[in-house]
N, C-alpha and C positions, 0 to 999 in steps of 0.2 A: 503493501500498502503508499503509495507517497506521503512526502508529508505534508504535501499540498490538505489533502487527504485528512490525515489524521490530525492537522490542526483546524480542521472542520469540524471533524465529531466531535473533538477533545472542547470546541471552545462550546459548538450549539449545545454541547451535551449540558454543560457547564452552563448556559440558559437557559434553558429545559428546566433541567432543576433546581435554581432561583426563581424561575417564571411561577413552575412547580408550588413550591414552596409559599411567596408571596400571593399567589392565584388561591389558596385552600385560608391562610390565612387573612386575606383581604375578604373570601365568600363568610367566613368564620366571623368577621370582627360586624360584618353586614349584619350577619343573620342574630349574633344578639342585640345588636341594636332594635334590628326589629321587633325580636320579643319582647324588650322594653319597652318603644312605642305601644305597641299592641296592647300591653299592661297598662299602660298610663290611657292609652282611646277606652280600656272598657272600663277603667275605673272612673272617667271622665262620664262615657255616657254611663254607666250604673247608677253615677253619683245627681247626674242631670234630669234622670228620667227618673227617678227614685219622686227631686222635688217636683216635677213636672205632675206626677200622678199622689202625691200629697193629700191633696181638698178633696180626690175621688176617692179615694182605699176604701174611706168605712163603708161604703154602698158597692159593696161587689157585686150587684146586678146591674150597675154603671153600665153601656156600653163605651163611656166614652175611655175607659181603661182599656180594651180591645185595639179604639183607635190610635191610641198616645203612639201605642207600644207597637203597634203594624207599621205605624207612622215612623219610628223611627227606625225599625228591622228594614222598613224599603230603604229609606234614607244613607245604610250603614253596609256594613261588608261582614254580616256576620254570624257566627254559627250558630247561635240560641241565645232567646230571651223568654226567661221564667220568671211571672210575676205569684208570687204566692200570698197568701192572708199570714196571719200571725199564728195560725195552727197549720201552719204547712201545705193547704188549700191551693194546686192547681188553679191559680182565676185564667192565665192565659199564658199562652206557649208560643213561639215561632222559633221553626228550626230550619237551617238549609243541610242537604247530602254535603258529607266531608270526601267533596271529588275535587282532584285537581286537572282537568281536564289540557291545559296548557302547556304539563308542566311532567317531565317524564317522573315514572313511579321511584325507577334507579337515585333521581335528584333528590327526591323526599326522604327514603332510605339513606341516602350519605350525608343529610344535612337536615338532619330532621327537628322541628321546630314543637316548642311545649305548647299548646293552648291556652291563651291565657283567658281566664276568667275572675270576672269581680262582682260585688255585690251591693247593696246597698240598701239600709232599713227605710222605710218608706211612713215616717210621724203623719198621724190623723190624727190631731191639735196636742191631746195632752197621753194621747199613747200610743202605739206604738202601730200602724193598721196595717200594715206587710213586708213584703221583700222583694227587691230585683232580683235577679240575677245576668251578668250578661257574659258572655262567651266569644271572641274573637272569631271566625272565620282565620285559618290560618293560608289559605289559598292566596291572599291578596300580599302575603309575604313571601310565600311558598315562590310565585309570578316576577315578582319584583326582584327575587332574588337570581331565580332562571334568566331574565334578560340582562340581570348585572354580570353572569357569567358567560351568556351569549356573546355579549361587548366585550367583555374582557379579553378570551378566545380570540375572536376576529381579530382587535386589537393587534394581540399577541404572534397569532399568524402573520400579520398584515407588517408586521415590526419583524417578528425573523425572519421571513423571506429577503425582508430588503438589507436586511443585516446580515443575513448568507451570502448575500448577490454582492453586497459593501467587502464583505468580509474573501470572498474568492477572489476577489476582482484585483483588494489590496495582498493577496499573498500571492496571486502569483506573480505581480508587478515585483513584489520583496524575493521570492522563491524564484525567478525567472534568470537570476545571475547564477544559482547551481548548476540551472541547465546548462550553461556555457562555464562552467567550471567541469561539470560530470565529460562534456564534448573536450575540453581541454586534456581532461585525464584519458581519457580513451585514444585521443592522437596521441600522448606522449606514451604510451603506451605501443600504438604502432610510429612509432619513431618521428611523428610531425612534433614540431615543437614551438609552437604558436603561443600566442600570449593573448591574452586578453583586455583590450586595450581601453575597452570604457567602464572601469571600474563602480561597483555600485556603492549606493550610497549607505548600507546596513553595514554599523561598525565591523561585526563578525563576519559577514562575510564580504565584505571589502577586505578585510586581514585576509581569510582564507583565498580571496581570490590573488591577492598580492604574492601570497605564499607559493600559492601556483605559478606564480607568473616567474617568480625568482629561482625555484623547482626548475621549470622549464626553461628555463635560459641559461642556469647551472649547467644541465646535460646535454643543451646543446651545444654549449662549449666544449665540456670534454667529447661529447662526440666527435665535435671539429679536432680537436686537439688528438685524439686517438686517429682519426683521419689523415690527419698529414702525418703523423708517425709511423703509418703501415703507408703510407704515397711515399713517404720518404724512404724506408726501408726497403719494401719493394721495390722500388728504382732502382735502387742498389745491388740487389740480388740478381734482378734481371736486366740493367743495363752494366755494358763494362766502364771502368771507372773512369780511364785513360780515353777513348774514344767518346762514351756517351752510346755507343749502339750497341741496340739489344745482343741478348747471348744466345747458345744452340736453345734455350729451352722456350725460345720464347718464337725462335726458328720454326721448332719442330709442330710447335701449338699454330703456327699459320700453315704451316703444310696440311696439317690434317683437315684448315679450314677448308684451304685450295682445291682437295683434294675431294672433301662437300660439296663444293658447289662448282667442282668440274670448271675453272679457270683454266686458261689455258695461260703460256706463259713459257720463262725459261728462269730454267736454276744453273746459274755460276761460281766455281770455286775459283776463288782469288788469291797466289800465296805471295806474299814475298819471296825474292829470294834470298837466300844469306845472310837473315835476320841478325844471325849469331857472329858470323865475321862482321858485321855491322856496328853490331855493340860492344865488339873488343876493340875497338880501334876509336868508338866513338863515347864521351862521358853515356851515364843514364838519361840525363834530361836531355841530349839533343839525340838520342835515340827517341826518347819521347816525342819527340817534337816532330820528327820523322815520320813515326806512323799516325799524329794526329795531322800532317799534310799530308800523308797517304790517303786517308779515309777522306778529307777536304776534296782532294782533287778526283777521286775519283768519286764524292757525289757530288762536283760541280761539270766531269761529265755528265754523268745520267740529268741534269738538269739542260746542256747542252743538246744533248739529244732527245729532252722533251717524252723521256719516260715514263709512265704514267704507272703508278702504284709500285716501285721499285723500292726495294728493303736488303737494306743491307746488315749484316750481320757481324761479328764478329765471334768466331769460333773461340781458338785457343790462338794466342803468341801471333807468328805471322799468315795465322790460315783465316782465311772472310768469306762468306756464303752472300750474295747476291740473286734474289728473286727480282724480275722485271718481269715486264707485260708485254713482252718484245709477238706480234702477231705472227713473226717468219723469222726464216734463219738469216734475213739477207739484212732486216732489224738489226738482228741480233751482233751479227760480227760488224754492223755500223758502232753497234754500242762498243761493242771489245774493242774496235780500233777505239774511237774516240777517247777514252777510259784508257788504253795505251799507253797513246799519245802524249797524254798529262802526267801520266809517270814517269815516263823517259824524261819531258822538262826535269820534272823532280829529282831523280835520280841523279842528274846532271850537277843540281846543287850539292850534290853529295860526292860528287865521283863514281859515282855506283853506275854503271853501264847495265847493268843487266837488274831492273827492280822489279819485276814481275812476271808473273805466267798468267792466263786465265783459262779454267774448263769450262765449258757448257755444253747443257742440253736441256733439250727440248722436254715439257711436263707432259706424262704417260696417267691420267687420271686414272687407268687401272693399274697402278702402279705402285710402288708407296717410297716412304721418305728416304729409308736406306737404301734401297737399289737406285735412287736417283741419285744419292751423293754419291754411290760408287760409279755409276755412269760418269758423271761431273768429271772424279778424283782419274777415271781414266783417259777424259780427253785432256784434263791436266797432265797428264805425262805424256801425252802427245805431241802439245805444246812446248813441252820443257824438249824435245827432238827436234822441232824446227826452228829453235834458235829463241836471243834474246828477246825479250819485251815480245809472245807471241801469246798466239792464242787457237787453240782447236774444238772443236762439237765432234758429238758421239752422239749414233742414234742408240737408243734406248726403245727397248719393244717388250715388252712383257709376256708376248708371244701369246697375247688373250684372244679374247672373240669380237668380234665387229659390235659398233654398234646398231646395225642389225640385229644381231645374236642374242647382242645382252635385253634389246626392247623383248622379244618373242619372249627370251627364257624370264626376265621380269614378270610380263604378263601371266606364264607360266606358273611362277611363281607363287602368285598372288591369287590367281582364281584356286588354284591348289593346297594354296596353305601350304607349301613345303616348306617352313620356316621350322626349327627347333628354339628354346627359348632355355639362356641358363641363369642360373642364381647360384654361377662362383663366383661372386664381389660380393662379400659379407662385412660390416662393419658391426661390432661388439661393442658393449659400454667399456666406458674408459672408468665408471665409478669404483670403486675398492671394495663396494660391498656387492656390485652385481656384473664384474668381468665377464663372465661368460652368458650375462645375457644379449641377445641379440635384438640390436635396435634397427638395424637398414638392409635390406638386403636389393640388387639393383636386379633387375632382367633385361638380358644380354640376348638379341636376338643373333641367330642363324640360320641364315638361308642356303640351300643346299640345290645343285645342281640337279642334271639326269641322273646322274650317278651317286648321289649323294656325298658329293662331295662340297666342300664349303665356301662360300663365293667371297669377295671381297662387300664388306658389308657396306664400304664407304660408295662405294662403286652403285651396289643396289641401288639404296637411295636415293642419291642422286638421277637414274636412270628413271627411277620410280616418281622420283618430281617431276620429272622431265614428260614423263608418261602421264602425269595425273593421278597415280595408283595410288600412289605412299599415303592418302587419308584410307584407303581399306586396307592397308598394310597395321598402320598406326593401331586402328580400331580393333581390328583382331590379334593384338601383342595386349592389348588391356583385358577383353573379352578373356583372352588363356590367363591376365593375369588376375583378375578376380573370379574366374573360375576355379583357380592355385585357392587364391584367399577359404574362398568358402569349401570347397571341400574339406582343405586340410584342417580349418578352423586355425589359421594362423593368425596372431596376438598383437607382431612385432610390424612394422611397413616395408614395403614393398614398391622400390623404384624404379617407373618403366619410361626409356626412352622416347620422346614425339619430336618430329621433326617439325619445321621452323613453319615450313607449311602446313602440315596441320594445325599447329597452334594458334595461325591467326586465320584460321578457316572455319567460316559460321557452318558449313557444309557439318565440320568434326564436330564443330561444339556442339549441333543439333543433334546426331546421332549419338556424341559422347553426355548427354544430357539427360536421356531416356536409359542408357545403360546406368548410369551411377542414380535415378531416380527408380531404378529397381534394383540396384543394391544397396539401398542408401545407408544400412545396417551395418556393411562391411568399407565403404567408400572410407573412414578414418584411417584406413590403412594404405591406401592407394597414392601414392607418390608419386606425380606428375616431374620428369627430368629436365631440365634443358641447359645445356652450355651458357656460360659465360658470354661465350663469342657470341652465341648462337643469340642470343637476349637483345647483346645489341646492333640486331640488325631492325627492329623494330620494337623500341621500348615502349612506344604505346598499346601496341600488338600484345608487347608481353605482361606490361601490366593489365588490364584489359582480360588475360589469361587469369591470370592468378585471380581476378576477386570473381570471374567464373566457377574455378576450380574451388574457391574457399566458401562457395554460395552454395555448393552442391555438395561438399562437406571432406574433400576431399583436400591433399596436402599438396605442398610443390619444393621442389629442391633445387636450387641453385649450382649444378656441378663444374669443376672444373673454376674454380673461381681464383682470379688474377685484378688486382685493383687496378692495373691497364685497362683491363675492359672496362667495368663497373665499378667507381669510387665506393669507396666504405658507406661514407655521407649520403649518396645517393640510393641506396639499399632502402632509406627508410622508407623509399615511397612503396614498398614492393609489396610487402608483409609475410615474405618467405616466414615458412618451416625447418627446413636445411639450407644450409650452404656448407658445398664440401670445396674443400682447396686445394688447389692443385698441385701435381707434388714438389713443386722447385721451394714451395714453403716448408715440406715436411721434411723435402732429405736433405738427410747430416744434419736435421736441427739439433740431434746428442751433442754435437761437437760446436755448433753455431753458436754464440751469444746470442747475436744478431738474428738471426731466422727466429730464434728463441722469443725477445721482443717482441716481433713481430708477430707473431703466433699470438701470444700474450696478450697482445692489443687489440688483435683480430677477436680473441675471446669475450673480455671485457666487451667489443662494443654488443656482440653477440647477445650478453646477457642484457645488455641496455635495450638491443631492439627487440627481444624474446626470440631470438634464431639460436636454432641448435648448430656448433658448429663442428665438422665432419671432419676424420683426416682420409687420406688415400692410399693406398697402396703402400704404409710405412713397412719398410723394407727391414730393417736392422734393430737390432731387442734396443737397444741406445737410444735411438729415435722414440721407438713405441712408449720407451719410458719418459722420455722428454713430454711426449704428448698430454701421458697419462697424467704427471706433474702438471703441466702447466694447465689440465681440465678440460679438455673438449670431450663434446660429447659421446663421440666413438668414434673407431679407428676401423678399416679396413687394412688387411698385411697380404 
């Protein structure tokens, strides 16, 4: 029950109690007053009638006695008038029935009135000639009392109605800030740190609103500071300190996403020739300056060529990898020539004739990152044989199906549901008292060809999206996961991956709505998994999908989280249930204090945002112990 209703009931009950007591007291006092008035009136009437009958009382047969009694009886409201002689003989009696037609019986029983009777002796000269008795009829008193009660109740009802309306309006006005305070508290719980600009005028509520504003501001500052720490530490982990280039981990993530989206382009390996000899002849400062210039000249060449989407990574020491969106080998060769031309000019400044060699290979969407890097390395070795500052290309082929074959195969797999689900990735609780408790496991899809051999899932999904069959595939996986949850009565959560095409599709949401509606009792164990990179493709669609999932009782996990994709400060708008950190954050965390501080900050931020933080594929015991000490929710190994 709301506070306003409680106050209304309390104040109304107090009003009714006070009114009831006053009402009953008032009616009792009026009844007593009428009782005394009727006694006085009876006595006055008896005395007056006795004086009027005095000259005629000795003649008992005189008709004037009855006439005078009748006249008095008809002019007043009497129950009875009785005239007797000295011997008690009845001379005249007039009586009214004791009925109260206009007054309810229960009212007369609730407030009984005594019948007022008065008498007066009648003198007949020097002797007493008779006696008259006058009894007042109580009906008049009851009628006045009843009318007074009705008027009082009507006035009280009107007053109470007006009072309740005014009280309701006043309470609504006074308590309306509590609604804003509630919304602020809920928004803080959801990670939205707003403030109440217009403070209420009621002192107590104003103080509460002011305290909420202070708390919201302080929490926001804490999150901002934590996010800044995360950004700085995360950048140091993934960015080469000397050159400012991304490192191998970022390169591998980029390659995964390019395979998923079937992007075209070329991969180049660039290595500085004999950097060790240069370091032996120059100071470390000059060697660092040379490497920086090497990177600057390479970037300048990319800019000169106008290559879109160029990504340059420092893998280790003198080795760099470049990903460029070259449309064909001719443009790739022009790019290599431009880069080597600038690098040759740089080498002249350091008396270095051979600065670098480049090996390139075109993307094959059916390949893997390791295979493409291996092919580019082979091309690099060819370039070294060609001569100084040279480049070479190699053709990589995974010796796989043509696109037409893939289209036919994808259609056949989706139609016949030739897919297996592997639940190999399991995250167990890191709490001391429930270390063996399974928190979350991930449903991984394995698609099979006609021979039952597994196909590259990235290529399959990419082709399925192109053909418009990915929605059927994703929905089938969800159905199978729900079936397992129900059949095995699973009480932990299961994550199921959804493609971004499905995530943003109204058709998929419509079918998913019906599925979740029919399985409301187990929807809470279903967790929809989206990669951090995938979420950035359309933030609004991602946020909309989260709201849709939560409305239907399911949950969301953002996996492979890196702050370079989504800042922790921006996560508060999504209301996530789980975040699974990318392996870059927990790999070797047991020996890396900087990574430990970073994950600790993420854990603190997760607690503020009410998000459970998971670690992915923790390999070593030292790393597992570290994430356990930090207090993450769960980890997979």
